[in-house]
N, C-alpha and C positions, 0 to 999 in steps of 0.2 A: 840584770845580774848575770855576769858571765861565769865560766867555770874553767879552771886549770885542772886537767886530769893527768896524773903521772902513773905510768905503767898500767893503765887501764883500771886501777883500783882506787888509788888515793886521789882525793880531789880537794880543791879549795874553791869556794864560791866567792867571787870578787866582782866589784863594779867593773863594767866594760872599760871605762877610762883607765882604771888602775891596771886591769889585765893587759890592755894594749901597751902600756909602758913596761910592764914586766916582760911581755913577749919580746919587745925590742931589746931589752937588756939581756935576756936569756939567749936570744938568737945571736947577738953580737959576741957574747962570751963563747958560745959553742962554735961559732964561725972561726974564732981564733984558737980553738982547741983548748979552752980553759974550763975544766970542770969546777964545780963549786957546790956549796950547800944552799938550799932555798928553804926557808922556814916561814911558817904562818901559824896564826892562832886558829885553833879549831872552832867550828861553829858550836854554839852552846847546846845544840841538839845532840851532839856526840860527846859532850863533855867540855870542860874549859881548859883543855891542854893545848899543846902545840904539836905540829908535825914538822919534821925536817927530812928533806930528801936530798940525795946526792945526784946532782944534775950533770950528765956527761953525754958525749955525742951519741952513744948507743942506746940511751933511754928513750922510751916512747912517751911523748907528751902531746896533749891536745889542748888547744886554746879555743874554747867555744864561747861565742858572743851572743848575747840576747838581741842586740840591735844589728841592723844590716849596714849601718854607716860606720866607717872608721873614725874614731874620735881623734881630734887634733892632739899632737904630742907636745909636751913641754920639755924642752931640752934640759932645763935645770933639774927637773924631776928625774929624767933619765940619767943625768950625771950623778945625782945623789944616790940613786939605786945602784948604778955601776960601781961607785966607790964602795958601797956596802958589800957587793958581790965579790970584791977584791980583798975582803978581810977574812981572817980565819973563821969568823962566825957565819959568814956568807950573806946572801941576799935575803932581805925581809922587806915587807912593805912599810914605808914610812909616809907620813902625810905629804901631799903635794905642796911644794913651795908656793907662797902667795904671789911671787913674781913669776911671770910666764914668758918664756921665749919659745914660740911655736916653731916646730920643725916641718919642713916639706917632705912628704914621703913619695918616692917614685913608684911606678907600677909594680916593682918587685918587692915593695914593702921596706925598702932601705931608706933610712933617714938621710936627708941632705942638710 
């Protein structure tokens, strides 16, 4: 189980595979200078609500992974998440499509 930490205080615990896909989408949006909302369901231990954060180039984010290996990325899932990030409601985690189109990642973490 990985963790997305926002501004050193707010966090979401996520599967490493999901976290890797979110990291790709978030980094691509910020690289293009496109701020957006990111929303997730809170862990039942802190209630059953949800958290929404405004993601922008100046915010502090940390992507912490439980495993040491980078999971393979599914281009279709990245496309689906990217489309959501471009809506007024913003990015939220949706289930991975059953069809997989794996991406090759170069040494800089950029998808090919």
